[in-house]
Structures are given as C-alpha cells and as structure tokens.
C-alpha positions as a Python dict, from the first residue, in 0.01 Angstrom:
ca = {
    (1, 'X'): (0, 0, 0),
    (2, 'X'): (-189, -320, -72),
    (3, 'X'): (-228, -228, -440),
    (4, 'X'): (142, -171, -478),
    (5, 'X'): (223, -514, -337),
    (6, 'X'): (-25, -681, -570),
    (7, 'X'): (116, -495, -863),
    (8, 'X'): (465, -592, -780),
    (9, 'X'): (365, -960, -736),
    (10, 'X'): (185, -957, -1068),
    (11, 'X'): (482, -802, -1242),
    (12, 'X'): (709, -1071, -1103),
    (13, 'X'): (474, -1343, -1210),
    (14, 'X'): (457, -1207, -1561),
    (15, 'X'): (826, -1147, -1583),
    (16, 'X'): (918, -1501, -1466),
    (17, 'X'): (606, -1680, -1595),
    (18, 'X'): (733, -1702, -1955),
    (19, 'X'): (1082, -1736, -2090),
    (20, 'X'): (1278, -1816, -2392),
    (21, 'X'): (1638, -1841, -2493),
    (22, 'X'): (1911, -1976, -2717),
    (23, 'X'): (2209, -2172, -2598),
    (24, 'X'): (2518, -2273, -2794),
    (25, 'X'): (2750, -2550, -2688),
    (26, 'X'): (3036, -2370, -2854),
    (27, 'X'): (3062, -2000, -2935),
    (28, 'X'): (3052, -1913, -3298),
    (29, 'X'): (3399, -1890, -3459),
    (30, 'X'): (3451, -1640, -3740),
    (31, 'X'): (3165, -1542, -3964),
    (32, 'X'): (2826, -1676, -3885),
    (33, 'X'): (2602, -1828, -4143),
    (34, 'X'): (2355, -1544, -4134),
    (35, 'X'): (2037, -1618, -4334),
    (36, 'X'): (1906, -1345, -4556),
    (37, 'X'): (1680, -1310, -4855),
    (38, 'X'): (1985, -1362, -5072),
    (39, 'X'): (2098, -1663, -4876),
    (40, 'X'): (1754, -1805, -4794),
    (41, 'X'): (1662, -2146, -4662),
    (42, 'X'): (1530, -2409, -4904),
    (43, 'X'): (1341, -2637, -4671),
    (44, 'X'): (1241, -2656, -4305),
    (45, 'X'): (1159, -2976, -4114),
    (46, 'X'): (1065, -3072, -3761),
    (47, 'X'): (1148, -3407, -3609),
    (48, 'X'): (1132, -3565, -3263),
    (49, 'X'): (1416, -3731, -3090),
    (50, 'X'): (1346, -4080, -2946),
    (51, 'X'): (1322, -3915, -2601),
    (52, 'X'): (1065, -3662, -2727),
    (53, 'X'): (873, -3932, -2914),
    (54, 'X'): (828, -4123, -2589),
    (55, 'X'): (651, -3816, -2444),
    (56, 'X'): (387, -3780, -2712),
    (57, 'X'): (131, -4000, -2545),
    (58, 'X'): (154, -3788, -2229),
    (59, 'X'): (149, -3460, -2414),
    (60, 'X'): (-114, -3488, -2685),
    (61, 'X'): (-151, -3110, -2720),
    (62, 'X'): (201, -3071, -2858),
    (63, 'X'): (179, -3054, -3237),
    (64, 'X'): (501, -3058, -3435),
    (65, 'X'): (316, -2946, -3757),
    (66, 'X'): (195, -2632, -3581),
    (67, 'X'): (549, -2561, -3462),
    (68, 'X'): (669, -2607, -3821),
    (69, 'X'): (398, -2381, -3951),
    (70, 'X'): (499, -2102, -3712),
    (71, 'X'): (862, -2134, -3792),
    (72, 'X'): (795, -2130, -4175),
    (73, 'X'): (561, -1834, -4142),
    (74, 'X'): (828, -1642, -3943),
    (75, 'X'): (1099, -1726, -4187),
    (76, 'X'): (875, -1632, -4477),
    (77, 'X'): (785, -1299, -4315),
    (78, 'X'): (1155, -1207, -4305),
    (79, 'X'): (1215, -1326, -4658),
    (80, 'X'): (1439, -1605, -4521),
    (81, 'X'): (1258, -1899, -4682),
    (82, 'X'): (1254, -1972, -5056),
    (83, 'X'): (907, -2021, -5204),
    (84, 'X'): (1024, -2330, -5395),
    (85, 'X'): (1288, -2582, -5271),
    (86, 'X'): (1634, -2521, -5422),
    (87, 'X'): (1913, -2786, -5419),
    (88, 'X'): (2176, -2511, -5391),
    (89, 'X'): (2034, -2348, -5076),
    (90, 'X'): (2075, -2445, -4710),
    (91, 'X'): (1814, -2648, -4518),
    (92, 'X'): (1693, -2608, -4169),
    (93, 'X'): (1602, -2900, -3936),
    (94, 'X'): (1446, -2858, -3593),
    (95, 'X'): (1505, -3161, -3362),
    (96, 'X'): (1263, -3143, -3076),
    (97, 'X'): (1430, -3294, -2776),
    (98, 'X'): (1192, -3229, -2489),
    (99, 'X'): (848, -3079, -2429),
    (100, 'X'): (583, -3065, -2160),
    (101, 'X'): (221, -2958, -2184),
    (102, 'X'): (9, -2918, -1871),
    (103, 'X'): (-354, -3026, -1885),
    (104, 'X'): (-600, -2748, -1935),
    (105, 'X'): (-745, -2803, -1587),
    (106, 'X'): (-401, -2780, -1420),
    (107, 'X'): (-303, -2474, -1611),
    (108, 'X'): (-627, -2287, -1532),
    (109, 'X'): (-669, -2399, -1171),
    (110, 'X'): (-313, -2421, -1048),
    (111, 'X'): (-128, -2192, -1292),
    (112, 'X'): (251, -2170, -1230),
    (113, 'X'): (219, -2403, -925),
    (114, 'X'): (153, -2688, -1172),
    (115, 'X'): (487, -2630, -1338),
    (116, 'X'): (541, -2481, -1681),
    (117, 'X'): (480, -2592, -2036),
    (118, 'X'): (800, -2610, -2241),
    (119, 'X'): (959, -2689, -2567),
    (120, 'X'): (1333, -2750, -2619),
    (121, 'X'): (1492, -2836, -2949),
    (122, 'X'): (1808, -2818, -3149),
    (123, 'X'): (1801, -2599, -3459),
    (124, 'X'): (2041, -2739, -3721),
    (125, 'X'): (2141, -2548, -4036),
    (126, 'X'): (2275, -2773, -4311),
    (127, 'X'): (2450, -2684, -4637),
    (128, 'X'): (2308, -2825, -4969),
    (129, 'X'): (2533, -3127, -4926),
    (130, 'X'): (2362, -3212, -4594),
    (131, 'X'): (2656, -3116, -4379),
    (132, 'X'): (2589, -2935, -4049),
    (133, 'X'): (2709, -2575, -4063),
    (134, 'X'): (2542, -2441, -3751),
    (135, 'X'): (2357, -2571, -3443),
    (136, 'X'): (2194, -2406, -3148),
    (137, 'X'): (1933, -2493, -2885),
    (138, 'X'): (1612, -2304, -2848),
    (139, 'X'): (1407, -2338, -2535),
    (140, 'X'): (1072, -2178, -2442),
    (141, 'X'): (860, -2214, -2135),
    (142, 'X'): (509, -2076, -2032),
    (143, 'X'): (407, -2098, -1667),
    (144, 'X'): (120, -1858, -1650),
    (145, 'X'): (-227, -1991, -1595),
    (146, 'X'): (-578, -1882, -1486),
    (147, 'X'): (-867, -1817, -1708),
    (148, 'X'): (-684, -1581, -1935),
    (149, 'X'): (-348, -1746, -1969),
    (150, 'X'): (-430, -2109, -1901),
    (151, 'X'): (-621, -2205, -2217),
    (152, 'X'): (-450, -2462, -2430),
    (153, 'X'): (-451, -2253, -2748),
    (154, 'X'): (-310, -1949, -2569),
    (155, 'X'): (-27, -2141, -2413),
    (156, 'X'): (74, -2344, -2714),
    (157, 'X'): (40, -2061, -2958),
    (158, 'X'): (267, -1837, -2745),
    (159, 'X'): (526, -2117, -2722),
    (160, 'X'): (528, -2194, -3101),
    (161, 'X'): (548, -1818, -3182),
    (162, 'X'): (830, -1758, -2929),
    (163, 'X'): (1023, -2056, -3055),
    (164, 'X'): (996, -1922, -3407),
    (165, 'X'): (1106, -1573, -3289),
    (166, 'X'): (1419, -1717, -3125),
    (167, 'X'): (1505, -1913, -3438),
    (168, 'X'): (1474, -1599, -3655),
    (169, 'X'): (1676, -1383, -3414),
    (170, 'X'): (1963, -1643, -3411),
    (171, 'X'): (1963, -1701, -3786),
    (172, 'X'): (1957, -1335, -3889),
    (173, 'X'): (2234, -1244, -3637),
    (174, 'X'): (2027, -971, -3473),
    (175, 'X'): (1982, -1020, -3103),
}
C-alpha cells in the first residue's frame, strides 16, 4: 500500500512539476500563417522587454542566446528556417517578457517548494515589410528539483527545448 501511495505522489509531482503552453489574446481568424519549408522564416531574434531586462542581474543563469539557439535548431530541424536570410521571407521575433531561475542550491535542496523556474515570451511573426502578422505567448515552467532534476543545465535546457517545441507546434499548425 505504501508503494502505491509513493508512486501516485511521484506521478503527481512529475505531472505538475513541468508545464508549457501557448496563449493567444485573440483567436486566429481565417487562415493562419503556417510556416513550412516553402514559406520558411528568414531570421529569428530574441529580445528582452524592459521588465525582463530588469531581472537579468537576479537571474544570471538565463541566457537569451541559448534560447535563440534552441529555437533556431528546432526550426531548422523542421525545415522552417532558411539557411540564408531572404528579404522576401517572414521574420520571427521572440520578446521575452518574464523569467525566473532558482539558485542551484534551492532547486536541489527544496525542489518544487522553492517555486518554479519559468520563461514567458511573445512570439511575433512579421512579414518582409516588418508588419506583425501573428502573435502568441509561450510560457514554460520547471518546478522539479533534487539531485537528478535540480541541476542548472538540466532545468534550463529543458525549458529552452520546451519553449522551442511550443513555438514549432504553433507555427506549423499542428497541436
């Protein structure tokens, strides 16, 4: 009986310890701007909003270049990113609005009781003229801890990867 309770508690922790999702302020009207190999993205960039920039000194483990690298690699893996920039192709901008990264000690020692690590950002698709054609918010969080799940690289890598996956799912129209 004790084993069953432990297994159920562990399953709940894993199920609710990590999450990700996409939110749109307005539902998509008509045809979506689905990105494919034929209609691939020219460039991808990551920027921080002023609110997010103010958190950098308290969250030194967050690396916008690593987030950019994960998103580019995911887009490239789905043939959704051109190898060379093209002025006739759409561009993608990720505007990181908020993030939190626990210290390694807090994540390992206290796990989910220390809160969760998180990244929230707007993904903006722009046409070649620079006009916004699509916008959605991606958020990911990671609350697991302990020796296995509390290491900085494990937590941050999972969040960057999951953020990239959510971007891909939303851009290719497959959910």
